[in-house]
PLY file of the C-alpha trace (Angstrom):
ply
format ascii 1.0
element vertex 323
property float x
property float y
property float z
element edge 322
property int vertex1
property int vertex2
end_header
0.16 0.20 0.32
1.30 3.52 -0.97
2.18 5.69 2.20
0.47 8.73 2.77
2.43 12.07 2.14
3.74 12.30 5.86
4.62 8.81 6.44
1.26 7.23 7.73
1.04 3.27 6.81
-2.94 4.22 6.51
-5.94 3.00 8.45
-6.42 -0.39 6.61
-2.52 -1.43 7.26
-1.51 -4.11 9.65
0.79 -1.30 10.99
-2.08 1.29 11.61
-1.32 3.04 14.85
1.49 0.71 15.67
4.40 1.89 13.25
6.99 4.39 13.85
5.25 7.18 12.34
2.27 6.68 14.20
4.03 8.08 17.18
2.27 11.16 18.28
-0.40 11.18 15.59
-4.06 12.43 16.83
-5.49 9.09 15.06
-2.88 6.60 16.55
-5.32 5.00 19.49
-8.26 4.83 17.22
-6.10 3.25 14.18
-4.44 0.77 16.69
-8.00 -0.16 17.89
-9.24 -0.97 14.27
-11.81 2.21 14.56
-10.35 3.14 11.22
-9.50 7.03 10.23
-11.98 8.53 12.47
-10.61 11.94 13.08
-9.56 12.90 16.96
-12.55 14.65 18.49
-10.29 17.27 19.38
-10.11 18.22 15.36
-13.55 19.64 15.75
-13.27 21.02 19.00
-10.23 22.89 18.05
-11.90 24.14 14.59
-14.92 25.67 16.87
-12.25 27.31 19.00
-10.40 28.74 16.24
-13.52 30.42 14.84
-12.60 33.53 16.47
-9.06 33.58 14.93
-9.03 35.36 11.68
-5.54 34.31 10.29
-3.02 31.54 11.56
0.68 31.29 10.43
3.20 29.03 11.24
7.07 29.86 11.30
8.98 26.96 10.37
12.55 25.98 9.51
14.51 22.60 9.22
17.54 24.25 10.71
17.84 25.26 14.57
19.43 28.43 15.35
18.37 30.31 12.29
15.97 32.65 14.24
12.62 31.51 13.99
11.83 32.52 17.81
13.22 35.68 17.05
11.10 36.34 13.89
7.94 35.21 15.47
8.18 37.36 18.21
9.05 40.47 16.26
6.39 39.51 13.64
4.00 39.56 16.73
5.47 43.01 17.83
5.22 44.41 14.26
1.50 43.35 13.82
0.62 44.76 17.55
2.04 48.07 16.71
-1.36 48.84 15.17
-3.50 49.02 18.53
-6.79 47.81 16.73
-5.18 44.53 15.74
-5.55 41.80 18.02
-2.31 39.39 18.05
-1.34 35.95 19.81
1.83 34.21 19.85
1.69 30.53 20.32
5.22 28.80 21.35
4.86 25.01 20.55
8.76 24.46 21.07
8.17 22.18 23.82
11.44 21.36 24.61
13.38 24.78 24.17
10.64 27.48 24.97
12.44 30.79 24.29
9.50 33.04 23.71
9.04 33.72 27.34
12.56 35.25 27.52
12.23 37.14 24.37
9.06 38.60 24.79
10.04 39.34 28.59
7.51 37.04 30.51
9.87 35.09 32.34
8.50 34.01 35.44
4.84 34.63 34.51
2.20 31.85 35.39
-1.06 30.90 33.31
-4.28 31.34 34.81
-7.27 29.50 34.28
-11.01 30.46 34.13
-14.29 28.75 33.28
-13.53 29.69 29.54
-9.98 28.00 29.80
-6.15 29.10 30.11
-5.67 32.85 29.66
-2.70 33.87 27.60
-0.07 35.68 29.25
0.00 39.67 27.91
2.62 41.97 26.86
0.34 44.53 25.67
-3.64 44.71 25.69
-3.62 43.67 22.03
-0.55 40.92 22.28
-1.05 37.42 23.91
1.41 34.75 24.60
1.29 31.32 25.48
4.36 28.83 25.86
4.94 25.66 27.76
7.65 27.83 29.37
4.88 29.49 31.70
4.25 25.93 32.98
7.74 25.25 34.33
8.96 25.70 37.85
12.01 27.09 36.60
13.49 28.39 33.19
16.33 25.67 33.52
13.93 22.87 33.82
14.50 20.09 31.01
11.27 19.16 29.33
11.76 15.39 28.76
8.64 14.05 26.76
7.80 11.51 24.25
5.89 12.35 21.05
2.42 11.62 22.64
2.86 13.88 25.52
4.03 16.70 23.18
1.16 16.08 21.07
-1.36 16.28 24.06
0.31 19.54 25.08
-0.31 20.97 21.57
-3.81 20.01 21.58
-4.39 21.90 24.91
-2.81 24.88 23.79
-5.10 24.96 20.48
-8.31 23.71 22.15
-8.22 24.98 25.94
-6.39 28.24 25.83
-9.20 31.34 25.60
-7.40 33.11 22.82
-10.56 35.46 22.39
-11.03 37.27 18.97
-7.77 37.25 17.48
-6.60 38.71 14.11
-3.26 37.11 13.88
-2.46 33.70 15.56
1.53 33.37 15.06
2.70 29.76 16.04
6.62 29.44 16.56
7.56 26.01 15.81
10.96 24.14 16.93
13.26 22.93 14.13
12.77 19.92 12.20
9.73 17.88 10.35
8.45 15.75 13.48
5.75 15.27 16.20
5.04 19.21 16.92
4.94 20.01 13.28
2.56 17.07 12.27
0.57 17.88 15.47
-0.28 21.35 14.81
-0.85 20.88 10.96
-3.16 17.91 11.93
-4.92 19.71 14.56
-5.66 22.71 12.46
-6.50 20.74 9.39
-10.31 21.71 9.82
-9.57 25.25 11.02
-7.62 26.39 7.93
-4.28 27.45 8.26
-2.99 30.93 6.20
0.55 29.22 5.52
3.86 28.84 6.66
6.97 31.61 6.81
10.14 29.40 6.76
13.55 31.09 8.07
16.81 30.24 6.66
20.35 31.65 6.89
22.22 32.14 3.49
24.74 29.17 4.02
24.28 25.64 2.20
24.22 23.82 5.47
20.98 25.71 6.43
19.48 25.63 2.67
19.82 21.80 2.90
17.36 21.47 5.88
15.21 24.51 4.96
14.57 22.50 1.51
13.49 19.37 3.55
10.90 21.94 5.50
9.46 22.99 2.01
9.09 19.13 1.16
7.32 18.51 4.33
5.07 21.80 3.65
4.40 19.98 -0.03
3.53 16.85 1.55
1.21 17.86 4.37
-0.48 20.22 1.87
0.41 23.57 3.75
0.77 26.56 1.70
3.97 28.26 1.86
4.05 32.24 2.22
7.36 32.61 1.63
11.02 32.55 2.96
13.00 35.15 5.05
16.85 34.95 4.81
17.79 35.85 8.44
21.33 36.98 9.52
22.01 37.95 5.65
25.29 39.92 5.92
26.57 42.37 8.50
26.37 46.07 8.10
29.00 47.74 10.12
27.51 50.48 12.11
30.62 52.94 11.86
31.85 52.53 8.23
28.60 50.98 6.86
30.55 48.35 4.92
28.43 45.13 4.65
30.53 42.05 5.26
29.09 38.25 4.63
29.22 36.58 8.15
27.56 33.16 6.40
28.82 33.16 2.86
25.93 32.28 0.40
28.10 29.87 -1.43
25.26 28.17 -3.41
23.44 31.75 -4.01
21.62 31.69 -0.64
17.79 32.09 -0.15
17.34 33.87 -3.34
18.77 31.26 -5.61
16.71 28.81 -3.58
13.52 30.37 -4.12
13.97 30.89 -7.57
14.77 27.33 -8.17
11.61 26.21 -6.44
9.32 29.16 -7.15
8.77 30.36 -3.80
8.47 34.12 -3.09
11.62 35.50 -1.21
9.92 37.72 1.45
13.08 39.84 2.47
16.31 39.41 3.94
17.33 40.77 7.49
21.01 41.57 8.11
22.69 40.53 11.16
22.45 43.24 14.26
23.89 42.88 17.66
21.27 45.03 18.84
18.89 41.96 18.11
20.45 39.68 20.35
20.35 42.20 23.25
16.90 43.17 22.69
15.79 39.30 23.08
17.84 38.90 26.09
16.05 41.94 27.75
12.93 40.92 26.60
12.25 44.28 24.40
11.02 44.94 21.29
13.98 45.22 19.00
11.90 48.16 16.78
11.97 50.15 19.94
15.62 49.70 20.82
17.03 50.22 17.48
14.45 51.85 15.29
17.09 53.41 12.75
19.07 49.59 12.33
18.79 48.39 8.50
17.73 45.09 10.41
14.67 47.06 11.52
13.99 48.47 8.35
14.03 44.80 6.75
11.81 43.53 9.53
9.11 46.32 8.73
9.36 45.93 5.06
8.69 41.89 5.31
5.89 42.42 7.94
3.95 45.51 6.49
4.42 45.15 2.66
4.42 41.49 2.56
2.84 39.74 5.40
0.08 42.05 6.58
-1.22 43.53 3.08
0.07 41.00 0.48
0.22 37.50 1.32
-2.32 37.29 4.05
-5.05 39.40 2.82
-4.60 39.31 -1.09
-3.11 35.94 -2.03
-6.22 33.65 -1.03
-6.56 32.66 -4.87
-2.89 32.03 -5.44
-2.66 29.91 -2.18
-5.75 28.04 -3.49
-3.93 27.37 -6.99
-0.59 26.48 -4.97
-2.29 23.67 -3.22
-3.96 22.25 -6.35
-0.68 22.34 -7.99
1.23 20.14 -5.33
0 1
1 2
2 3
3 4
4 5
5 6
6 7
7 8
8 9
9 10
10 11
11 12
12 13
13 14
14 15
15 16
16 17
17 18
18 19
19 20
20 21
21 22
22 23
23 24
24 25
25 26
26 27
27 28
28 29
29 30
30 31
31 32
32 33
33 34
34 35
35 36
36 37
37 38
38 39
39 40
40 41
41 42
42 43
43 44
44 45
45 46
46 47
47 48
48 49
49 50
50 51
51 52
52 53
53 54
54 55
55 56
56 57
57 58
58 59
59 60
60 61
61 62
62 63
63 64
64 65
65 66
66 67
67 68
68 69
69 70
70 71
71 72
72 73
73 74
74 75
75 76
76 77
77 78
78 79
79 80
80 81
81 82
82 83
83 84
84 85
85 86
86 87
87 88
88 89
89 90
90 91
91 92
92 93
93 94
94 95
95 96
96 97
97 98
98 99
99 100
100 101
101 102
102 103
103 104
104 105
105 106
106 107
107 108
108 109
109 110
110 111
111 112
112 113
113 114
114 115
115 116
116 117
117 118
118 119
119 120
120 121
121 122
122 123
123 124
124 125
125 126
126 127
127 128
128 129
129 130
130 131
131 132
132 133
133 134
134 135
135 136
136 137
137 138
138 139
139 140
140 141
141 142
142 143
143 144
144 145
145 146
146 147
147 148
148 149
149 150
150 151
151 152
152 153
153 154
154 155
155 156
156 157
157 158
158 159
159 160
160 161
161 162
162 163
163 164
164 165
165 166
166 167
167 168
168 169
169 170
170 171
171 172
172 173
173 174
174 175
175 176
176 177
177 178
178 179
179 180
180 181
181 182
182 183
183 184
184 185
185 186
186 187
187 188
188 189
189 190
190 191
191 192
192 193
193 194
194 195
195 196
196 197
197 198
198 199
199 200
200 201
201 202
202 203
203 204
204 205
205 206
206 207
207 208
208 209
209 210
210 211
211 212
212 213
213 214
214 215
215 216
216 217
217 218
218 219
219 220
220 221
221 222
222 223
223 224
224 225
225 226
226 227
227 228
228 229
229 230
230 231
231 232
232 233
233 234
234 235
235 236
236 237
237 238
238 239
239 240
240 241
241 242
242 243
243 244
244 245
245 246
246 247
247 248
248 249
249 250
250 251
251 252
252 253
253 254
254 255
255 256
256 257
257 258
258 259
259 260
260 261
261 262
262 263
263 264
264 265
265 266
266 267
267 268
268 269
269 270
270 271
271 272
272 273
273 274
274 275
275 276
276 277
277 278
278 279
279 280
280 281
281 282
282 283
283 284
284 285
285 286
286 287
287 288
288 289
289 290
290 291
291 292
292 293
293 294
294 295
295 296
296 297
297 298
298 299
299 300
300 301
301 302
302 303
303 304
304 305
305 306
306 307
307 308
308 309
309 310
310 311
311 312
312 313
313 314
314 315
315 316
316 317
317 318
318 319
319 320
320 321
321 322
């Protein structure tokens, strides 16, 4: 029997619910019991919960350390600068939750009410949820197997009282594994606008990013575009640009041309970015005149807000049909 795109052996297979690729799948228990491909009831519950969330974006990369969490945080900050826009940031990097630190929320606790878990708010229009809020210490290790990670993501999507939200940004760990499959499967009925994929210019990062793009194709997740992070360093004194990570194979631009995927922009290295993240402050406020700030704002305002989310619905439909 031909395997499903993400490695599923199929509900009619003898390995249904028992294969290695079944670990962490929402349908594992049902398939193993012979109940067939009936979906996890949480899928419908999450669809109902997400009716109040207008746009849902995933930030992905096959490679660790390319700046997913930093980009996710500043995408949220940038969208929330419009006081009339409600933004939510969900951190599903279960084993390495860095969003609480980046957003200046370390030590905060999650509160529960009759309507579910309440996000932790940076501002009135910017809420955050992360497993980091559930740990007794930022140094605690989360040592969980796939099914427990899957259960945590289910709770975040189903049990958090997100309220009326314009943008839900989901920060993911590197790779194409449990967390990625879970969030795509649980949101399957709720409509995901697409994924923004982060990379750095060097080929060792692009190799893993191509795998992430392949993952998106196989699970039919629309790709909004690619951002090349750490794209050169501009000296603040002499203004000369240096390539810290040389694009030996042409960088993200060449890759996007080959794969016919939009390149959303290039963000140069800036030491202020790391300092801002360590202090839990918005980089836009800390370094408003930085070339990196200008690059972020161009990506957020010109691409993400206007064109790719609000104006490319027909493009995304045709894209899904093509793959």
